[in-house]
N, C-alpha and C positions, 0 to 999 in steps of 0.2 A: 364523564362523557363529554362535557363541555370543553375541557382542556384537550382532550383527544381530537375533537372536531376542529379546534383552533389550529392544532399542530398539523393535522391532516390538510386543512385548507391552505395553510402557509406552504406546505411542501407541494401541493398541487399548483399553486401559483408559480412556485419556482420551476417546476417541470414545464409549465406552459411557456415560461420565458425561455427556458433552455431550448425547447423544440422549435421555437420561432426565431431563434438566434438573435435575440434582442441586442442591440448595440450599447445599451446602458451598462454601466460598471457593475459587474456581479458583487454583491455584498453578503457578508455573513449577517446573521441576525443582529439587529441593532443592540439588543440587550447584551451581547458579548463584547461590544466595543466601548471601551472606556478611555476617553482622550486619546483617539487614534494617533499614533506617532507619525512624524514627518518622514520616516524612512532613514533618518540620520542618527547614528548613535555617537555617543560622546567618546572622546579619546580614551584609551586604556588608562586607568588610574592606578593600577598595580605598580610596585616598584620595579626596577630593572632586575633581570635574572641572568646577569653575566656569569659565564662559566658554568652554567647549569644545563644539563642535558635531560630532555624529555623523549621517551620512546612512546609511539603511538601505533596501535595495531588495528588494522582494518582489512577488507577484502583486496584481492589483487588486481582487479580490472581498473582501467583508468577512471571510469565512473566512480564516484565516491572518493577514491584515493586522490584523484586529481585536484579537487578544491582544497583537500586537506593539505596536501604538499604545497600548493600554490600559497595558500594562506599562511603556511608555516614559514615560508621565506619572509613574508611581510612581518610576521610576529617576531621573528629573529631580528629583523632590522629595527624594530620598535623597542624591543625589550632586552636583546642580547642573549636570549635562551636558544640553545641549539635543540632542534627537534629532528628526530629520526623517525621516519614513517616506514613501518614494517608491514608487509602485506602477505596474505596467505589466500589460497583458493577459498571460495565461499564455503564449500562443503567441508572444509577443515576449520573454519573460523570459529564455530561454536565450541569444538573440543579444544582448540588452542586457548581460548579465553578461560574456559573452565579449568584446565590444567594449571594455568598460570595462577588463578586465584586459589586453587586447592593447595598448591605448593607454597603459597605466600611468598613467592620468590621476588616479586617486584620487577620481574622481567619487562613487563609493559606497564607504564604509567597511566596511559590513556587507552581505552578500548572503545572503538566505534562499532556498534553491532545492532541487530534487530531488537527492538524493545520487547518483543514477545519472549525473548530469552531472559529478560531481566529477572523474572521469578526464580529461575535456577541460580543465577549469580548472586542475587540478594540473599538467598537462603544460606549461602555459604558465609555470609557475614563479612565479606572482604571487599565490598564496594564502599566508597566514601559517601556519606550522606551530605548532599550539596545544598540542603534547605537553607541553612544560615547564610552561606555565601551568596545564594540567589537573592535572598531577601535584601542584602546590602548592595546588590549590583544594579545600579540604575541604568547603566549602559546596555545591559542585556535586554531591557524592556520585556520582562517576563509576561506581563499582561497582554502584549501584542501577539504572543504565540496563541494560535487558536485553542480554545478550551479542550477540544478533542485531543490534540496532540500534547497539550500541556498536562493533561491528566492521564491519558492512556499510555503515553510513551515514557513517562518519567517517574511514576510513583509506584510504590509497593508497600503495603501495610503502613501507610501514613508517612513514609519517608521519601524524599525526592533523591533519586540516584543518577539521573541522566539529564542532559540538555539536548533537546531536539535540534537536529541539523537538517531535517528533511521531513516531508509528510507524504504518506502513501495511501492511495486508493486506486482500485482497479476500475477501469473505464473502457468503453468500446469507442474506437476511433474509426472514421469513415472518410471517404472521398466525397466532398460536397458536390463536385461536378458530376460524378457518376451517379449518385443517387437522384440528382436532379434530372439527368438524361433518362434514367430508367424509371422515372415516376415514383420513386420511393421516398418515404419519410425516414428519419433516423429510426433504428429499431426500438420498438417499445416492449417487445417480448422476444424470447429466444427463437420462437417460430419465425418472427420477422427477420431475425439475424440470418437464419438458415435460408430463408426465401431469397434474401438479397445476395447472400454468398453463392447460392445455386445459380442465380441469374447471371452473375458476372464471371463465374468459373470458365476458364479457357477462352475468355475474351482478351483481346490485345488492349491493356489498360494504359500503357505508356507509349503507344504508337511506335514500337520498335519492331513490329512484325512477328513478335513471339507471344504465344498464348500465355495469359496470366491467371491470377487466382482470385476466387471469391473471398477467401479467408486465410489469414496467416496467424497461427497461435503457436507459441513455442511448447513443444511436447517431449523434449528430449529427457530420457531417463536420467535421474540423478541431478537434474538442473532446476528443481523446485517448480516443475509444471503443475504440481498439485494446487498451487494458488490459482492457476487459470481454471482448473476444474471447479474449485470451490466458488469461483465468481459465477459459475453457471448454477451450481447447487444452491447457493445461499437463498435465492428467492423462493425455491421450492421447500426449503427446510425451516426458515424463519419468517413468520408472518404477523407476530403480535408485538413487535418491538424488540429493541436491543436486549432487554432483560430476559427474553425468552431463550436466546442462545441458539446456535446453529450446529453445534458439534455433538453435544450430549443432552439428555434429559437432566435438567439441573437438580431434579429430586432423587434420581436413581444413578446418575452417571452411566446409564446405558447409552451406547453410541447411536446416533441418528443416522445410520448408514445401511440398514437392512430393511428397506420399505420401498413402496412404489415410487415415492418422490425421488429418492436417491437413484433408483433405477432409471427414471426418466432423465435425470440430469446426465447420467453416464451415456444414455442413448444419444442425447444432444451432443455431448462432448465428442463422441465418436463420429457422428454424422458431420460435424464441422470438417473433419478430415477428408471427406469426399469432395469438398470444394477448396482444397488446399495443395501445396506442392506435394509431389510424390514422396519427398524425403522429410515430411514435416516432423516425423518422429525423431529425426536427427537434428532438428533445429532448436537452438537455445534462444533466449530473448534478444540477444544482440543481432542474431541472424534474421529473426522476423522483423525486427525494427528496420534493418537495412532494406528488406524486401518492401515494407510498407512506404518508407519515405522515398524509395526510388520509384514509386508509382506502380508497383507490380501486384498490389493487394487492394481489394475494395474495402476490406474490413480487417481490424486487428483488435485484439484484447491485451491491455497492457496497463502499466502505471502511468504517472504523469510525465514520464521522460519523453514520450512521443511528441508533446507540445514543443519544447525547445528543439528537439531534433528535426522536426518537420520544417522549422524556419531557418535552419542552418543552410545557407545558400551553397556552401561548398559541397554539400552531400545530398541535399533534398531536392526532389522534383515537384513537390507538392505544397510548397510553403503557403500558397494563397488558396489552397483547396482542402484544408484540413477541417474536419468536423469531429467533435467529441460529445459524448452523451453519457449520462448516468447508465449504470449496468441495466440491461434489459431485464424485464420481470416475467411473471407468469400469471395466468388466470386460475391456475389449479395449484394447490399447496398441500403440504402433508397434514393429514389428521393424525396426530400423535397417538390417539386412542386406538386407532384401527390399523395404522400403517398405510392407509390408502390415500390416493390423490382425490381432493374434493375441490369443487368450484368455490372461489372466493366469495365471501359475503361480508357484511359489516362485523360479524362476530369473529370469524376465523381470521379475517384480514382487515382489521380495523384501520389500517393505514392505506388501503388500496385506493387507487385513483382510476376511475372508469373501469373497474373490475380487474385491474392489474396490480399484483403485489410486487413491489420492488425492494430489494434488500442489498444496498450498496455494500461492498465488502472491503474493509480496511486491511487488505492483505499486507502482511509484514509490519505495517505500522509507521515506517519511516526511520531511517538511520539516526541513531542517538549516541552521544558520547558519555562515557562514565570514567571514573578515576579510581585507581587501585588504592585501597586503603593502606597497603603495605609500603607504599612510597613514602619517602620522608616528607616532613612538613613543608619545607621550602619547595620541593618538587611538586607537591600537591597544589601549593599556591599557583605556581607557574602553569601547571596542567589546567586548573580551573580557568586562569586568565586566557589560556589559548582556546578552550572550548567556548568560552564566552565571546571571545573575539570572532570566531567563525560564525556564530549564531546571530551576533548583533545585526540589526537591519541594514547598516551601511554595507555589510559584506553579503549577508544572506539574501537580501532583496535583489541583488545583482546575480548572485550565483544560481538561484532558481530559474533564471531566464536563460542560462547557458547550456547548450546541448552537452557539453563535455563533462558536466558535473555529476549528473545523476541525481541532483537535489531537486525536489518538487516543492510547490508552495505549502507552507505550514503557518505562516504568520498572517494576522488579519491585515496588515498593511500590504501584504503581497496580493491580496484579493481586492482591496479597495483602491489601490493606487496603480493605474494602468501604464504610467509613464515608462517604467522600466521595461515592460513587455514590449511596448511600441518601439522604444529605443533599440531593443534587441532584434527588431525586424518583424514582429508579430502584427498583423493588421488588427484594426479595431474589431472587426467581425470575428476573427479567429480568436482574439483574446476573450471576447464575450462568451464564445462557445466553450473554450477550454476552461477558463476559470469558473464559468457557470456550472459545468459538469462536476468539477471537484466541489465547489461550494454547495451545490444541492445534495451531493453525496454526504458531505460533512454534517449538514443539518437535517438529514433524514431521521425520523424517529425510529426507523427500522434498520439502522446501520448494523451490519454484522461485524462484531469484534473478532480479530484474529485469535486463535487458540493461545491462551496465556496461563498455562498450568505447569507444574514441574514436569520436565522431560517432554515438553511439546515437540522438541526436535525429533524425538523417537516416534511419537505418534504421527507427525506429518512426513518428516524427511525419510524415515525408515519404512514404517508400515504403509502409510498412505501412498507415497510416491512409487513404492515397489509394486503394489497391487494395481494402481492406475497404469503403470508402464506395461505390466503383463497383460492388462485388459486391452490396451491399444494395439498390442502386438498380437492379439488373438490367441494368447496362451491360455486364458481363462475366460469363462463366460461371465455375463452380468451377475448372475446369481453367485458364482464362485468369487467374483470380485468383492461383492458386498459382504460375503461371509468371511473372506480373508481379512478385510479391514475390521470388521465387527470383532472377530476372534483376537486379532492382533492387539486392538485397542483394549479389549477386555482383559487380556493377559497383562498388559502394562498396568492398567488401573489396579488389578488385583495385586500385582507385584509391589507397586508403590504404596497402596493402601487406599481403598475405595473411599472411605470416609475423609481422609485428608484431601484426596483429589476433588471430591465433591465440594469441600469447603473452599478450596482454591478456585474452582471453576465458578461457583456462586459468587465468590468475592470479586472475580474478574468481570462479572456481568452487573455488579452493583447490587446484588441481592443480599 
């Protein structure tokens, strides 16, 4: 109990700092920082790779692909290696990588993907174990990568398969000027979020004479909007710490999707649409980002990309008015024994602060790079050197501040050193709010880990996304939505093997 209270008090202090927008530099817990780096990495020590070609596969949009392609040109100039960056739509990326590994073709030498897919790829036995290379690579500054990303994004069954290039957490963003004018604090609960969104709906928020919106959340079918929904559901479903899990009962593998808490999250998710653009169900994340940074939305729900996008003077109208906050929480959570919503107390919500349970959601986890074990030895050497180069502080500490990259903070030095952020155009106050929200999410004892079991792609992108889209389009009721997800997940679990899936799920939670 004493340890729990210490962690709870530490997190409460962090939240207090976040909500008062303190201008001191946000820090990760001191115990995670060992000889913080200066942000400068050593020159590449690998030999030249003249006349050697590396193929890199990733998603097809400029974000993520842009920094890879830009750093590839630099790497070629330094080492002589030719790098071809191949892109496919996000919805096809999972399958393209899986096919490449299954066929042992060596078509792609480097694959940059969601770390939650690592479990499927590692099980194929066709990813290169990078542990020995990392241990010998001082330029990578491995210990500078925040422990959450260093552990969750890279490892499977004791082996290290990926190098993080990005860090992902869902947060709520808001217009500081609007909340001040309306007399609101940043939302602490989802009811607060709805109240703020309702207040600003149809007001002219950017002084162009056109009514604007209280909330903008990407909900387009097939575009991974399920992560947005789970950002709402997380606080209702997980209240006793990361090891409790938010997707399944870790003892039975029964889905946590057919209960009053899940129904409440669905209700909130749909209600946000009342204070949104009429075509919100047709909007993907790039479109909602454009709406928010152009000043047309009071609130949005997104990853860390909003921070650098909002300070891009070429496109943003809100650079000095950006607020960021850890995901809102709830005063009522799921009682797993009864399926009912119950009021938080010290037993069921040991990490509650002032009666509110918060469960920041590490959606996706952050783009990471892996190497194909089928590539020849020299190519693997060059491929590793390239991934290391992108991730080293000298490159990554700049890339995370740039709107065009899609890379978000994941290194300790990126939280502790504000100079790069201020040089990129972010004010001291905005830097504190932005890094503070991510930092407090990172060190929450109740972080919700994204689903990381075999075929999580099918659970989320096929079953969950389809049911949520049908629900938002009023094709099915709340009860039918829950039942559709429950049965779809149960069918998958039974098909794959309940016991093996339970072992994988418990392992992912650290049990």
